[in-house]
C-alpha positions in Angstrom: 119.0 136.1 -97.8 116.1 135.8 -95.3 113.3 138.4 -94.8 111.0 137.9 -91.9 108.0 139.7 -90.6 107.6 140.9 -87.0 104.5 138.7 -86.6 104.8 135.0 -87.5 101.0 134.4 -87.6 98.2 134.2 -90.1 96.5 137.7 -90.9 93.1 138.1 -89.7 90.5 140.0 -91.8 91.3 143.4 -90.2 95.0 143.0 -90.8 94.3 141.7 -94.4 92.3 144.9 -95.2 94.9 147.2 -93.6 97.7 145.4 -95.2 96.2 145.2 -98.6 95.4 149.0 -98.5 98.9 149.8 -97.7 100.2 147.5 -100.3 97.9 149.1 -103.0 99.1 152.5 -102.1 102.7 151.4 -102.5 102.0 149.6 -105.9 100.2 152.8 -107.0 103.4 154.7 -106.4 105.5 152.1 -108.2 103.2 152.1 -111.1 103.7 155.8 -111.7 107.0 155.1 -113.1 105.6 152.6 -115.7 104.2 153.3 -119.2 100.5 152.9 -119.2 98.2 151.5 -121.9 94.5 151.6 -122.4 91.7 149.7 -124.1 88.0 149.9 -124.7 84.5 148.4 -124.5 82.6 145.8 -126.5 79.5 147.5 -127.6 80.3 148.9 -131.0 77.3 151.4 -131.1 78.3 152.9 -127.7 81.9 152.2 -127.2 84.5 155.0 -127.7 86.9 152.3 -128.6 85.1 150.5 -131.4 87.3 151.9 -134.1 90.3 150.2 -132.4 88.8 147.0 -133.2 87.4 147.7 -136.5 90.4 149.6 -137.9 93.4 147.6 -136.6 96.1 146.6 -138.8 97.3 143.0 -138.5 101.0 143.6 -137.8 103.6 140.8 -137.5 102.2 137.8 -135.8 101.2 134.8 -137.9 100.4 132.7 -134.8 97.4 133.0 -132.5 97.4 133.6 -128.8 96.9 130.4 -126.9 97.1 131.8 -123.4 97.2 135.1 -121.5 99.1 135.5 -118.3 97.7 138.5 -116.3 99.6 140.1 -113.4 99.0 143.4 -111.7 100.8 145.8 -114.1 101.8 143.2 -116.7 100.2 140.8 -119.2 102.0 138.2 -121.3 100.7 136.3 -124.3 101.7 132.6 -125.0 101.4 132.1 -128.7 100.4 128.7 -130.2 104.2 128.3 -131.4 105.2 128.4 -127.6 106.7 132.0 -127.9 106.1 134.6 -125.1 105.2 138.3 -125.9 104.4 141.5 -124.0 104.4 145.2 -124.2 107.7 146.2 -122.5 109.2 149.6 -121.6 107.2 151.5 -124.1 107.7 149.1 -127.1 105.9 150.0 -130.2 104.5 146.5 -130.4 104.8 143.7 -127.9 108.3 142.1 -127.9 109.3 138.5 -127.4 110.6 137.2 -124.0 112.9 134.3 -124.9 112.9 131.2 -122.7 115.0 129.0 -125.1 112.3 126.3 -125.4 108.5 126.3 -126.0 106.3 127.7 -123.4 103.3 125.6 -122.5 101.5 127.4 -119.7 102.1 130.0 -117.1 101.0 132.2 -114.3 101.6 135.8 -113.2 103.6 136.7 -110.0 104.3 140.2 -108.8 104.7 141.8 -112.3 106.8 138.9 -113.5 105.7 135.6 -115.1 106.3 132.0 -114.1 106.2 130.0 -117.3 106.6 126.1 -117.8 108.3 125.0 -121.0 107.9 121.8 -122.9 110.3 119.9 -120.7 108.5 121.0 -117.5 111.1 123.5 -116.4 109.9 126.8 -114.8 111.1 130.1 -116.3 110.8 133.5 -114.6 110.9 137.1 -116.0 112.2 140.0 -114.1 110.9 143.4 -113.0 113.7 145.4 -114.7 112.0 146.6 -117.8 114.1 144.1 -120.0 113.1 140.9 -121.6 115.5 138.8 -119.5 114.4 135.5 -118.1 115.8 132.8 -116.1 115.2 129.1 -115.5 114.9 127.5 -112.3 117.2 124.6 -112.7 117.1 122.4 -109.5 114.8 121.7 -106.7 115.8 121.8 -102.9 117.1 118.2 -103.2 119.6 119.2 -106.0 117.7 117.3 -108.7 116.6 118.9 -111.9 113.3 120.8 -111.4 111.6 119.4 -114.5 108.4 117.5 -115.1 106.1 120.3 -114.0 102.8 120.6 -116.0 100.7 122.9 -113.9 101.6 126.2 -112.2 100.0 128.9 -110.1 101.6 132.0 -108.9 100.7 134.6 -106.2 103.1 137.6 -105.9 106.4 136.1 -104.8 105.0 132.6 -104.1 104.6 129.8 -106.6 103.2 126.3 -106.7 103.5 123.6 -109.4 102.4 120.1 -109.9 104.9 117.6 -111.3 104.4 114.5 -113.3 104.0 112.4 -110.2 101.0 114.6 -109.2 102.9 116.1 -106.2 102.7 119.8 -105.3 106.0 121.8 -105.1 106.2 125.2 -103.4 108.9 127.8 -103.9 109.6 131.6 -103.8 109.1 133.6 -100.7 107.7 131.4 -97.9 105.1 133.8 -96.9 102.7 131.1 -95.6 105.6 129.9 -93.2 105.2 126.3 -94.4 109.0 125.7 -94.0 110.4 128.7 -92.2 108.9 130.9 -89.4 108.2 134.6 -89.8 106.3 134.7 -93.1 103.6 137.2 -93.8 101.1 136.7 -96.6 99.9 140.3 -96.8 103.3 141.9 -96.7 104.7 139.0 -98.8 107.7 138.6 -96.7 109.6 135.5 -95.6 112.4 133.2 -96.4 113.3 132.8 -100.2 113.4 129.0 -100.9 114.1 126.6 -103.7 111.3 124.3 -104.9 110.3 121.9 -102.1 107.5 119.3 -102.0 104.6 120.6 -100.2 102.0 117.7 -100.6 102.4 114.7 -98.2 103.6 111.4 -99.8 100.8 109.6 -101.6 98.6 112.7 -102.2 98.0 113.1 -105.8 96.8 116.5 -107.1 95.5 117.8 -110.3 95.1 121.5 -109.4 96.3 124.0 -106.7 95.4 127.6 -106.3 96.5 130.4 -104.0 94.3 132.6 -101.9 95.2 135.3 -99.4 94.0 133.1 -96.4 94.7 129.6 -97.7 96.0 127.3 -100.5 93.5 125.1 -102.1 94.3 121.7 -103.6 92.2 119.3 -105.7 93.2 115.6 -105.7 92.9 113.4 -108.7 90.0 111.7 -106.8 88.1 114.9 -106.4 89.0 115.6 -102.7 89.5 119.2 -101.7 92.2 120.2 -99.1 93.3 123.5 -97.6 96.9 124.3 -96.6 96.7 126.9 -93.9 99.3 129.3 -92.6 102.1 127.7 -90.7 101.2 124.1 -91.3 102.1 121.6 -94.2 99.4 119.2 -93.0 96.4 119.6 -95.4 93.0 119.8 -94.0 90.3 117.9 -95.8 87.4 120.1 -96.8 84.0 118.2 -96.6 82.2 118.1 -100.0 79.0 116.1 -100.7 80.5 114.6 -103.8 84.0 114.6 -105.5 84.9 118.0 -106.9 86.0 118.7 -110.4 87.4 122.2 -110.0 88.6 124.7 -107.4 89.1 128.5 -107.1 90.1 131.0 -104.4 90.5 134.8 -104.0 93.0 137.0 -102.3 90.2 137.9 -100.1 88.7 135.3 -97.7 86.6 133.4 -100.3 87.4 129.8 -101.6 85.2 127.4 -103.7 84.9 124.2 -105.6 82.7 122.8 -108.4 80.5 119.9 -107.4 78.7 117.9 -110.1 75.1 117.0 -109.4 74.4 113.4 -108.7 74.7 111.3 -111.8 76.4 114.1 -113.8 79.3 112.5 -116.0 80.4 115.6 -117.9 82.7 116.7 -115.2 80.9 120.1 -115.0 78.9 121.2 -111.8 77.8 124.0 -109.6 79.9 126.2 -107.2 80.2 125.5 -103.5 81.7 128.5 -101.6 83.1 129.3 -98.2 84.8 132.2 -96.5 84.2 135.4 -94.7 84.0 138.0 -97.6 80.5 136.9 -98.3 79.5 140.1 -100.2 82.0 139.1 -102.9 79.8 136.1 -103.8 76.5 137.7 -102.8 75.9 135.9 -99.6 74.1 137.6 -96.7 76.3 135.6 -94.1 79.7 134.0 -94.3 79.8 130.3 -95.1 82.3 128.4 -92.8 81.9 125.2 -94.9 81.3 124.7 -98.7 77.8 125.8 -99.3 75.8 125.7 -102.6 75.2 129.0 -104.4 73.1 127.5 -107.3 69.8 128.9 -106.0 71.4 132.2 -104.8 72.9 132.7 -108.2 69.9 131.5 -110.1 71.9 129.1 -112.2 70.4 127.1 -115.0 73.3 125.4 -116.4 76.6 123.9 -114.8 80.0 125.5 -114.8 82.6 124.5 -117.4 85.3 127.0 -116.3 85.6 129.3 -113.4 88.2 131.8 -112.2 88.8 134.8 -109.8 90.5 138.1 -110.3 91.4 140.3 -107.3 87.8 141.3 -106.8 85.6 139.1 -108.8 84.4 135.6 -109.8 83.6 134.8 -113.4 82.6 131.5 -114.9 81.6 130.1 -118.4 78.6 127.7 -118.1 77.9 124.7 -120.4 76.1 126.8 -122.9 79.2 129.1 -123.5 77.6 132.0 -121.5 79.9 134.0 -119.1 78.7 135.4 -115.8 80.5 137.7 -113.3 80.1 138.9 -109.7 82.1 140.8 -107.2 83.5 144.1 -106.2 83.1 146.6 -109.0 84.7 149.9 -108.3 86.7 149.8 -111.6 84.5 147.8 -114.0 86.0 144.5 -113.0 82.8 142.7 -113.2 82.3 143.7 -116.9 78.6 144.5 -116.6 79.0 148.1 -118.0 79.2 149.8 -114.5 81.9 151.3 -112.5 82.0 153.9 -109.6 85.2 155.7 -109.6 84.5 157.7 -112.8 81.2 159.2 -111.3 81.6 162.9 -110.5 80.4 162.4 -106.9 83.0 159.7 -106.3 85.8 160.8 -103.9 88.7 162.2 -105.8 87.0 162.3 -109.1 88.6 162.8 -111.9 91.9 162.0 -109.9 92.9 158.8 -108.2 89.3 158.1 -107.1 89.4 154.5 -105.7 89.7 154.4 -101.9 91.5 151.1 -102.1 89.0 149.4 -99.8 88.0 145.9 -100.2 84.4 144.9 -100.1 83.5 148.1 -101.9 80.6 148.3 -104.5 79.6 144.7 -104.7 77.6 143.9 -107.7 75.3 141.5 -105.8 73.6 138.3 -106.8 72.7 136.8 -109.1 75.9 137.1 -111.2 75.4 139.3 -114.3 75.7 137.8 -117.8 78.8 139.3 -119.3 79.2 139.6 -123.1 75.8 138.5 -124.0 75.6 137.0 -127.6 79.2 135.8 -127.5 80.0 132.1 -127.0 83.0 131.9 -124.6 85.7 129.3 -124.5 88.3 130.4 -121.9 89.0 132.8 -119.0 92.3 134.2 -117.7 92.9 136.2 -114.5 95.0 136.4 -111.5 94.0 137.3 -107.9 97.1 139.2 -106.7 95.8 142.8 -107.2 94.8 142.0 -110.8 91.6 144.1 -111.4 91.1 142.9 -114.9 90.0 139.7 -116.9 90.8 138.3 -120.2 88.5 135.9 -122.1 88.5 134.0 -125.5 85.5 133.2 -127.5 85.0 130.0 -129.5 86.4 131.7 -132.7 89.7 132.3 -130.9 89.1 136.2 -130.4 90.6 137.7 -127.4 88.6 140.2 -125.0 89.6 142.2 -121.9 88.0 144.5 -119.5 88.4 146.0 -116.0 91.1 148.4 -114.7 93.1 149.7 -117.6 96.7 150.4 -116.5 100.2 149.6 -117.5 99.9 147.8 -120.7 97.6 145.1 -119.4 94.5 145.3 -121.7 96.4 144.9 -124.9 95.3 147.8 -127.3 98.3 150.0 -127.2 96.8 153.2 -125.9 98.9 155.2 -123.3 97.4 158.1 -121.2 100.3 160.4 -120.3 98.3 161.8 -117.5 97.5 158.4 -116.0 99.2 159.2 -112.8 96.6 162.0 -112.1 93.5 160.3 -113.8 94.4 156.6 -113.7 90.8 155.3 -114.3 89.9 157.4 -117.3 90.3 154.4 -119.6 88.8 151.6 -117.5 87.0 149.1 -119.8 83.5 148.2 -118.4 82.6 145.4 -120.9 84.4 142.7 -122.7 86.2 144.4 -125.6 87.8 142.4 -128.4 91.6 143.4 -128.6 94.5 142.5 -130.8 97.4 142.5 -128.3 100.2 141.7 -130.8 98.9 144.0 -133.5 98.0 147.1 -131.5 100.5 149.9 -132.0 101.7 151.8 -128.9 100.4 155.5 -129.0 100.7 158.3 -126.3 97.6 160.5 -125.6 96.9 163.5 -123.6 93.9 163.2 -121.2 91.5 166.1 -120.9 89.0 165.7 -118.1 85.3 166.3 -118.7 83.6 169.6 -118.1 80.2 171.0 -117.9 78.5 174.5 -117.9 74.8 175.2 -117.3 75.1 178.8 -118.6 75.7 182.2 -116.8 73.7 183.4 -113.9 71.3 185.9 -115.0 68.6 188.4 -114.0 65.5 188.7 -116.1 62.1 190.5 -116.1 60.0 187.7 -117.8 58.1 184.6 -117.1 60.1 182.6 -119.7 63.8 181.8 -119.8 66.1 179.8 -122.2 68.5 177.5 -120.5 71.5 176.5 -122.6 74.0 173.9 -121.3 77.2 172.4 -122.6 79.3 169.4 -121.6 82.5 167.8 -122.8 83.1 164.2 -122.1 86.6 162.8 -121.2 89.0 163.0 -124.3 92.3 161.5 -125.2 94.0 163.4 -128.0 97.1 162.1 -129.7 100.3 163.5 -128.2 102.3 163.2 -131.4 101.9 165.1 -134.7 100.8 161.8 -136.3 99.1 158.9 -134.5 101.0 155.7 -135.0 97.9 153.8 -134.9 96.0 156.1 -137.1 93.6 157.2 -134.4 93.8 160.9 -133.5 91.2 161.0 -130.8 89.8 158.5 -128.5 86.8 159.9 -126.7 83.6 159.3 -124.9 80.2 160.8 -125.7 77.4 162.5 -123.7 74.4 160.1 -123.8 71.9 161.9 -121.5 71.0 165.3 -120.3 68.7 166.2 -117.4 67.6 169.6 -116.1 66.0 169.8 -112.6 64.7 172.7 -110.8 66.4 172.7 -107.4 65.1 176.0 -106.0 62.1 178.3 -106.8 58.3 178.3 -106.9 56.6 177.3 -110.1 58.2 177.1 -113.4 57.9 174.3 -116.0 60.9 172.9 -117.8 59.8 172.3 -121.3 62.6 169.8 -122.5 64.3 168.5 -119.5 66.2 166.0 -121.4 67.8 168.3 -123.9 70.9 170.4 -123.5 68.9 173.6 -124.4 65.3 174.1 -123.1 62.8 176.9 -122.2 61.4 177.3 -118.7 57.9 178.7 -118.6 55.6 180.1 -115.8 58.2 181.9 -113.8 57.2 184.4 -111.1 59.4 186.9 -109.2 62.0 185.2 -107.1 65.3 183.3 -107.3 65.5 180.1 -109.2 68.3 177.4 -109.3 68.3 174.8 -112.1 70.7 171.8 -112.1 72.0 170.2 -115.3 73.4 166.7 -115.1 74.9 164.8 -117.9 76.0 161.1 -118.2 78.6 159.8 -120.6 78.8 156.3 -122.1 81.5 155.4 -119.4 78.8 156.1 -116.6 80.6 159.2 -115.7 78.2 162.0 -114.6 78.7 165.8 -114.3 76.6 168.3 -112.7 76.3 172.2 -112.7 73.9 174.8 -111.5 72.7 178.1 -113.0 70.8 180.8 -111.0 68.0 182.8 -112.6 66.7 185.8 -110.7 63.2 187.0 -111.9 62.4 190.6 -111.1 58.8 191.9 -111.1 57.4 191.1 -114.5 56.7 194.0 -116.8 
């Protein structure tokens, strides 16, 4: 069956923004029918989720997670024995997705995985709430589609590298490489069998999808772009051979270039593309430009990846850094914007679904300080979260916390109304195959500054109260042993917003006296902040009559 778009041309930036906004709205509606899970933060002394890590019970798995496959509303875990697991359709624990052989690596499509087995065949899961999988048996020539060892997926498109180092492309031809009418934003086009994309003689070791291009890295360190509608790769000029590449669904791409004389294979990012605020640039780079100085880097990059809105890398010292758009805590620096009381829609579906919103700015922030990091896993098709592994093999996750993706088993039954209540703002250790599924009811935060009053005195006592967001077990007994998952109020602030005179004795306490009042009308504002950066505000009016 062939599906074509009305315009067989590459999308411009305006079309990308409009199309992506529309798609996100549709995906939001789709996800309302899915079960949602939640996770937490890393800092144990401040995190409402610390007890999830400290008190978990090590259910079934005897094997360790070797790789995480993120997708928009799904996450799968490849174990060191080659089995594939994931939460599925409200399962109490993750369940196995059988592929008949051992999984070696994989990538996330549009809420289904593309996994390579130990014979180099590609397996695909389905979006049907089952664990059904299927193998792609043949390529477009009719020969067995085996010998694949590298894979990258982007919604309904996929690219692999086979044992002869050639790139093969299949799925929906949204880039119109082989059939006209494809559209990368709407992800429409002809559905096709695996077909060789790279020209004869071109030997590659990595290929990654972006919304505006496909980037390929050859075995000699050359960087190429495949652009919409053309199978002829364009050589991207680099000062020296590259050792790695990365790309975003936004107009951002990059490569890692070692310094002269560097033999470790590590280097520093060179970036190009129009979405300059994602990487902290003041103007777009049309050609690869170094960001070492802009990012204030002191050590070369060992591993780098992109999510939908962010760039993260691990340097040679095992430190992790992140930069990008941070509405939902995607960067992992402990900050987000949608759960602040003055953000549009709070506490409902607060994000406006606009790209280029809330950039964290340069230089990249260090993420998970004190942890020595080994690997990163993400996906740039609307995947607003990231996984990482430390050198001890522990698994962490952070970012938007929806639909079983962050691996700790919490499910907010009111997620469709308050979907960002459980966003995770810093790397949090999780135990995806051990965490028990549990439903919770979400209670939004509330604040009261006390009743309005009329007094005849120069002193008044102000008494405020506030309740942070709460999740309370929705069953008589919590299956995971955790009855309540909650935030806490970490700061209070009283401010006089109307009136003449008056001194607030304890402005940073929930209860305070105000002295030195004279006749008139006073308005005092109480603002609280919780440890998810959410703020609430309320006013109280005090009318002072003539003093007796």
